[in-house]
C-alpha positions as CSV (number, residue, x, y, z in Angstrom):
1,M,0.0,0.0,0.0
2,K,1.3,3.4,-0.9
3,L,2.4,5.6,1.9
4,D,0.2,8.7,2.4
5,F,1.0,11.5,4.9
6,Q,-2.3,13.2,4.2
7,N,-0.8,16.7,3.8
8,K,1.3,16.5,6.9
9,L,3.7,19.5,7.2
10,F,7.4,18.6,6.8
11,R,10.0,21.3,7.9
12,I,12.9,21.2,5.5
13,G,16.1,23.0,6.4
14,Y,18.1,24.2,3.4
15,R,21.1,26.3,2.4
16,N,21.3,27.6,-1.2
17,V,24.2,25.9,-3.0
18,L,24.1,25.7,-6.8
19,P,23.4,23.5,-8.5
20,F,21.8,21.6,-5.7
21,T,19.5,24.1,-4.1
22,N,18.1,27.4,-5.4
23,I,15.2,28.2,-3.1
24,D,13.5,31.5,-2.3
25,P,10.2,30.8,-0.5
26,S,9.1,34.5,-0.7
27,L,9.2,34.3,-4.5
28,E,8.0,30.7,-4.6
29,I,11.2,29.5,-6.3
30,F,12.0,25.9,-5.5
31,A,14.7,24.9,-7.9
32,G,18.0,23.0,-7.9
33,I,18.7,19.3,-8.0
34,E,17.7,18.6,-4.4
35,G,14.9,21.2,-4.5
36,K,13.2,19.4,-7.3
37,L,13.9,16.0,-5.8
38,I,12.2,16.9,-2.5
39,Q,9.2,18.2,-4.4
40,I,8.8,14.9,-6.2
41,I,9.0,13.0,-2.9
42,A,6.4,15.4,-1.4
43,D,4.0,14.9,-4.4
44,H,4.3,11.2,-4.3
45,F,3.8,10.8,-0.5
46,N,1.3,13.6,-0.2
47,F,2.9,15.9,2.3
48,T,3.5,19.7,2.3
49,I,6.8,21.5,2.7
50,E,7.9,24.5,4.8
51,F,11.4,25.6,3.7
52,I,13.5,27.1,6.5
53,E,17.0,28.5,5.6
54,S,20.1,27.4,7.5
55,H,23.3,29.1,6.5
56,Y,25.9,26.3,7.0
57,E,26.2,22.6,7.4
58,G,27.5,22.7,10.9
59,R,30.3,21.0,12.9
60,L,30.7,18.9,16.0
61,K,30.1,21.1,19.0
62,D,31.3,19.0,21.9
63,I,32.5,15.5,22.9
64,N,28.9,14.4,23.6
65,G,28.2,14.3,19.8
66,N,26.1,17.5,19.6
67,W,26.3,19.5,16.4
68,T,25.8,23.0,15.3
69,G,24.3,24.3,12.0
70,L,21.9,22.3,9.8
71,I,23.0,18.9,11.1
72,G,22.5,20.1,14.7
73,Q,19.0,21.4,13.9
74,I,18.0,18.0,12.4
75,Q,19.6,16.2,15.3
76,E,17.5,18.3,17.8
77,G,14.3,17.6,15.8
78,R,13.7,21.2,14.5
79,F,13.8,20.0,10.9
80,D,12.4,16.8,9.4
81,M,15.0,16.8,6.6
82,G,17.8,18.9,5.2
83,I,19.0,19.8,1.7
84,G,21.9,21.8,0.3
85,A,24.7,19.5,-0.7
86,I,25.0,17.7,2.6
87,S,27.6,14.9,2.3
88,I,27.9,11.8,4.4
89,N,31.0,11.3,6.6
90,Y,32.0,9.3,9.6
91,N,31.1,11.8,12.3
92,R,27.7,12.8,10.9
93,I,26.3,9.3,10.8
94,F,26.4,9.3,14.6
95,A,24.2,12.4,14.8
96,V,21.7,11.9,12.0
97,N,20.6,9.3,9.4
98,F,20.9,9.7,5.7
99,L,18.7,8.7,2.8
100,E,20.0,7.0,-0.4
101,P,23.0,9.0,-1.8
102,H,21.8,10.7,-4.9
103,Y,25.0,12.5,-6.2
104,I,28.7,11.9,-6.2
105,D,31.1,14.8,-6.1
106,S,34.7,15.3,-5.2
107,F,36.5,17.5,-2.6
108,T,39.0,19.6,-4.6
109,F,40.3,23.2,-4.5
110,I,40.5,26.4,-6.5
111,T,43.3,28.9,-6.8
112,N,44.0,32.1,-8.7
113,P,44.8,31.6,-12.4
114,A,48.5,31.2,-13.0
115,A,50.3,34.2,-14.5
116,K,51.5,33.5,-18.0
117,H,55.2,34.3,-18.2
118,I,58.2,33.8,-20.6
119,G,61.5,33.1,-18.9
120,F,65.0,32.7,-20.2
121,D,64.6,29.0,-20.3
122,V,62.2,29.4,-23.2
123,L,65.2,29.1,-25.6
124,M,65.9,25.6,-24.4
125,R,62.4,24.3,-24.1
126,P,61.7,23.5,-27.8
127,F,63.9,20.5,-27.5
128,R,64.4,17.9,-24.8
129,H,67.7,17.7,-22.9
130,E,68.6,14.5,-24.9
131,V,68.4,16.5,-28.2
132,W,70.6,19.3,-27.0
133,F,73.1,16.7,-25.7
134,V,73.3,15.0,-29.1
135,F,73.6,18.3,-30.8
136,F,76.6,19.5,-28.8
137,F,78.1,16.0,-29.0
138,M,77.9,16.2,-32.8
139,L,79.8,19.5,-32.8
140,I,82.5,17.9,-30.7
141,I,82.6,14.9,-33.0
142,A,83.1,17.2,-36.0
143,S,86.1,18.8,-34.4
144,L,87.6,15.4,-33.5
145,F,86.9,14.3,-37.1
146,Q,89.0,17.1,-38.5
147,Q,91.9,16.3,-36.1
148,F,91.7,12.7,-37.1
149,E,91.8,13.6,-40.7
150,K,94.9,15.8,-40.2
151,Y,96.6,12.9,-38.4
152,M,95.8,10.4,-41.2
153,T,97.0,12.8,-43.9
154,S,100.3,13.3,-42.1
155,I,101.1,9.6,-41.7
156,T,100.2,8.7,-45.3
157,N,102.6,11.3,-46.8
158,I,100.0,13.2,-48.9
159,V,101.4,15.9,-51.0
160,R,102.1,19.2,-49.2
161,D,99.6,21.4,-51.1
162,Q,96.7,19.1,-50.3
163,K,97.7,19.0,-46.7
164,S,97.7,22.7,-46.4
165,S,94.3,22.9,-48.2
166,T,92.8,20.5,-45.7
167,S,94.2,22.2,-42.6
168,K,93.1,25.7,-43.4
169,H,89.4,24.7,-43.3
170,N,87.7,24.5,-39.9
171,I,84.9,22.0,-39.8
172,F,83.5,23.5,-36.6
173,W,83.1,26.8,-38.2
174,I,81.7,25.2,-41.4
175,N,79.0,23.5,-39.2
176,L,78.1,26.8,-37.5
177,C,77.7,28.5,-40.8
178,L,75.5,25.8,-42.2
179,L,73.4,25.7,-39.0
180,F,72.7,29.4,-39.1
181,R,72.3,29.3,-42.9
182,Q,75.3,31.6,-43.6
183,P,77.5,31.3,-46.7
184,Y,80.9,29.7,-46.6
185,S,82.8,30.8,-49.7
186,K,85.5,28.1,-49.7
187,L,83.1,25.2,-49.3
188,V,83.9,24.0,-52.8
189,Q,87.6,23.7,-52.0
190,I,87.3,21.1,-49.3
191,N,88.0,17.4,-50.1
192,L,85.3,14.7,-50.8
193,S,85.1,13.3,-47.2
194,L,84.5,16.8,-45.8
195,K,81.9,17.5,-48.5
196,I,80.0,14.3,-47.6
197,F,80.1,15.3,-43.9
198,A,78.9,18.8,-44.7
199,I,76.0,17.6,-46.8
200,I,74.8,15.3,-44.0
201,W,75.1,18.1,-41.5
202,A,73.3,20.6,-43.8
203,I,70.3,18.3,-44.0
204,S,70.3,17.7,-40.3
205,A,70.6,21.4,-39.6
206,L,67.7,22.2,-41.9
207,I,65.4,19.8,-39.9
208,L,66.7,21.1,-36.6
209,T,66.3,24.8,-37.3
210,N,62.8,24.4,-38.8
211,S,61.6,22.3,-35.8
212,Y,63.2,24.7,-33.3
213,A,61.7,27.8,-35.0
214,G,58.2,26.2,-35.1
215,C,58.3,25.1,-31.4
216,L,59.7,28.4,-30.2
217,C,57.0,30.4,-32.0
218,S,54.3,28.2,-30.5
219,I,55.7,28.7,-27.0
220,M,56.0,32.4,-27.5
221,A,52.4,32.6,-28.8
222,L,51.0,30.5,-25.9
223,P,53.1,31.2,-22.8
224,S,53.1,28.4,-20.2
225,E,51.2,28.5,-16.9
226,Q,52.7,27.3,-13.7
227,V,49.5,25.8,-12.3
228,I,48.9,23.8,-9.2
229,D,47.0,20.9,-10.7
230,S,47.3,18.2,-8.0
231,V,47.0,17.8,-4.3
232,E,50.7,17.0,-4.0
233,K,51.7,20.2,-5.7
234,L,49.4,22.2,-3.4
235,A,50.9,20.5,-0.4
236,M,54.4,21.3,-1.6
237,E,53.5,25.0,-2.3
238,C,52.0,25.3,1.2
239,R,55.1,23.7,2.8
240,L,57.2,26.3,1.0
241,K,54.9,29.1,2.2
242,H,54.2,30.1,-1.4
243,I,50.4,29.7,-0.9
244,S,48.0,29.7,2.0
245,T,44.7,27.8,2.3
246,I,41.3,29.1,3.3
247,G,38.6,27.1,5.1
248,I,35.2,27.3,6.7
249,N,34.6,26.3,10.3
250,T,33.1,22.9,9.5
251,D,34.2,19.4,10.2
252,Y,35.9,18.8,6.8
253,Y,38.3,21.8,7.2
254,T,39.0,21.3,10.9
255,S,39.9,17.6,10.2
256,M,42.3,18.8,7.5
257,K,43.9,21.2,9.9
258,N,44.3,18.5,12.6
259,S,45.1,15.6,10.3
260,S,48.1,13.3,10.9
261,N,48.5,12.8,7.2
262,P,51.7,14.7,6.0
263,T,50.0,16.0,2.9
264,L,46.9,17.3,4.7
265,Q,49.2,18.6,7.5
266,N,51.1,20.8,5.0
267,I,47.8,22.0,3.4
268,G,46.0,22.7,6.7
269,Q,48.8,24.0,8.9
270,D,48.3,27.7,8.1
271,M,44.6,27.5,7.1
272,K,42.7,30.7,7.6
273,F,39.0,30.4,8.4
274,V,36.2,32.5,7.0
275,S,32.5,32.6,7.8
276,D,31.1,31.2,4.6
277,R,32.0,30.0,1.1
278,H,31.3,33.3,-0.6
279,K,33.8,35.1,1.5
280,G,36.4,32.4,0.8
281,I,36.0,32.8,-3.0
282,Q,36.1,36.6,-2.6
283,K,39.4,36.3,-0.7
284,V,40.9,34.2,-3.5
285,L,39.8,36.7,-6.1
286,S,41.0,39.7,-4.1
287,Y,44.6,38.4,-4.0
288,A,44.7,37.6,-7.8
289,S,47.0,40.6,-8.5
290,R,49.3,40.2,-5.5
291,N,52.3,38.1,-4.8
292,H,50.7,35.9,-2.2
293,N,48.0,33.5,-3.4
294,Y,45.3,31.5,-1.7
295,A,43.8,28.1,-2.3
296,F,40.2,27.3,-1.2
297,P,39.3,23.6,-0.8
298,G,35.7,22.6,-1.5
299,S,33.2,20.9,-3.8
300,H,34.2,20.4,-7.4
301,E,30.6,20.8,-8.7
302,Q,30.0,24.0,-6.7
303,F,33.3,25.5,-7.9
304,L,32.4,24.6,-11.4
305,F,29.1,26.6,-11.2
306,T,31.0,29.5,-9.5
307,K,33.4,29.7,-12.5
308,I,30.4,29.8,-14.9
309,M,28.7,32.6,-12.9
310,I,31.7,34.9,-12.3
311,G,33.7,34.1,-15.5
312,W,35.5,31.1,-16.6
313,N,39.0,32.6,-16.4
314,Q,38.7,34.2,-13.0
315,L,39.5,31.1,-11.1
316,Y,41.6,28.0,-11.7
317,L,39.9,24.6,-11.0
318,P,42.2,21.6,-11.4
319,P,41.1,18.5,-13.2
320,S,38.6,16.2,-11.6
321,T,41.4,13.7,-10.8
322,A,43.0,16.3,-8.4
323,S,40.8,15.7,-5.4
324,F,41.2,14.9,-1.7
325,F,38.3,12.4,-1.5
326,P,34.8,11.8,-2.9
327,L,31.7,13.4,-1.6
328,F,28.5,11.4,-1.4
329,Y,25.5,13.8,-1.1
330,A,22.4,12.6,0.6
331,I,19.4,14.0,2.5
332,P,19.9,13.9,6.3
333,V,16.9,12.9,8.5
334,P,16.5,12.5,12.3
335,K,17.4,9.2,13.9
336,T,13.7,8.7,14.6
337,F,12.7,8.8,10.9
338,I,11.2,5.4,10.1
339,Y,10.3,5.9,6.4
340,R,13.8,5.7,4.9
341,D,13.1,2.6,2.7
342,E,10.1,4.2,1.1
343,F,11.9,7.5,0.4
344,N,15.0,5.7,-0.8
345,Q,12.9,3.9,-3.4
346,I,11.7,7.2,-5.0
347,I,15.2,8.6,-4.9
348,K,16.5,5.5,-6.7
349,H,13.9,5.7,-9.4
350,A,14.5,9.4,-10.0
351,N,18.2,8.9,-10.3
352,E,17.9,5.9,-12.7
353,A,15.5,7.8,-14.9
354,G,18.0,10.6,-15.3
355,F,16.0,13.4,-13.7
356,L,18.8,14.6,-11.6
357,K,20.9,15.2,-14.7
358,C,18.0,17.0,-16.3
359,W,17.7,19.3,-13.3
360,R,21.4,19.9,-13.4
361,L,21.2,21.0,-17.0
362,L,18.3,23.3,-16.2
363,E,20.6,25.0,-13.6
364,I,23.3,25.4,-16.1
365,L,20.9,26.9,-18.5
366,K,19.7,29.4,-15.9
367,V,23.3,30.5,-15.1
368,F,24.1,30.9,-18.8
369,R,20.9,33.0,-19.3
370,K,22.0,35.4,-16.6
371,R,25.2,36.1,-18.4
372,R,25.3,37.5,-21.9
373,K,26.7,34.7,-24.1
374,N,28.6,34.9,-27.4
375,A,27.9,32.6,-30.3
376,L,30.5,30.0,-29.3
377,E,29.1,29.7,-25.8
378,K,25.6,29.2,-27.2
379,L,26.8,26.5,-29.6
380,L,28.7,24.7,-26.9
381,L,25.7,24.8,-24.6
382,R,23.4,23.3,-27.3
383,V,25.9,20.5,-28.0
384,Y,26.1,19.8,-24.2
385,L,22.3,19.7,-23.9
386,L,22.0,17.5,-27.0
387,H,24.6,15.0,-25.5
388,W,22.7,14.7,-22.2
389,S,19.3,14.5,-23.9
390,I,20.5,11.5,-26.0
391,T,21.9,10.0,-22.8
392,L,18.5,10.3,-21.1
393,V,16.7,8.7,-24.0
394,T,19.0,5.7,-24.2
395,R,19.4,5.2,-20.5
396,P,17.5,2.1,-19.3
397,M,14.6,3.0,-17.0
398,E,12.9,0.5,-14.6
399,L,10.2,2.4,-12.9
400,K,7.4,0.9,-10.9
401,E,3.8,1.4,-12.1
402,N,2.6,3.0,-8.9
403,Y,5.1,5.8,-9.3
404,Y,4.7,6.8,-12.9
405,Q,1.4,6.0,-14.5
406,H,2.4,6.4,-18.2
407,W,5.6,5.0,-19.8
408,L,4.9,7.2,-22.8
409,S,5.5,10.4,-20.7
410,I,8.9,9.1,-19.7
411,L,9.9,8.3,-23.2
412,I,8.9,11.6,-24.7
413,L,10.3,13.7,-21.8
414,P,13.9,14.1,-23.0
415,P,13.1,15.1,-26.6
416,V,10.5,17.6,-25.5
417,L,13.0,18.9,-22.9
418,L,15.6,19.3,-25.6
419,I,13.2,21.3,-27.9
420,V,12.2,23.5,-25.0
421,L,15.8,24.2,-24.1
422,M,16.8,25.0,-27.7
423,I,14.0,27.5,-27.8
424,L,14.9,29.1,-24.5
425,V,18.6,29.5,-25.4
426,P,18.7,33.1,-26.7
């Protein structure tokens, strides 16, 4: 028998974190991945929702297991549920229960974009060290070859005028002239063995100089960036005092500061705490033009949306492989909540049907619409939407009949969504 709460009021604590929650009760805006998910659950089980804002997740308050913030309010029974990118960890499961994880993220970091620079080493970078070694080795071999030839001509009693003709030509100087494509007027006067050597060297020099010029022009046109693209590099920069980290007073950041792991120790030893995530990002941006930089650890998905909102080149987000650990987002509920299995079933169905990906795309679309896009951004957005719409159509869906009445509505939803999104993109 289907569970029916008969319009019972559920108090939902939330914090606005894109793309997971975008809620404004005064304007009746209930968007975001988790905002839509909680509405589907409410419609299915017939209960009403009162959204109450809580500004941060919370942290362990004392040794008795009491928490502050959103986790603490659920623990005390003030809220029936909580949404806003709440992740599961070891300490939290002793305070509250969690429903089925519905999203997997990673805990990474952002820094200022690396300054593009051209150093003196740019002249050596077109070739690897092995190539330079072989190049100088060949010049030395050329000089030794000439000395060997002089020795051989002296012991074979070659006529005097030929000896003098050979000795007055410097192979090292001939090689330099051919390398820099400069004329050597007496090249026709050298003997056959030196001519063969000069021809081989001229062909090699032609290949070397063309390759070197092409690589050097590419490097000059696109200067390199000294980016921090891994956790190990971040730990090394923190140990050398080249960069400092920023944190929020929650359990993830305090555990990094007090960790026994050497890598996390280096990252968290000089961590400076701010009141919220927005101030942390502003601090990173405010030091973009100064010598000292900051790194701010946090959610990869949230930082990705931040980059879209404020400008893609304003912050540097390392690859998804550069992460401290995964984050499993789930809805926290009180320990006394007895309907976890029923709620988990709906979350599982919504995830398998691809609705969470649809809602994520809608949040991307809203962010892009707030910013004036050029033609390339619009094209990339449409390709991205097309990719995910095809994924949703081809994804196998196993939904129970008592949840969705019509299979046809599930099959036509992705194409209709694609058409609507194409129309909405300006």
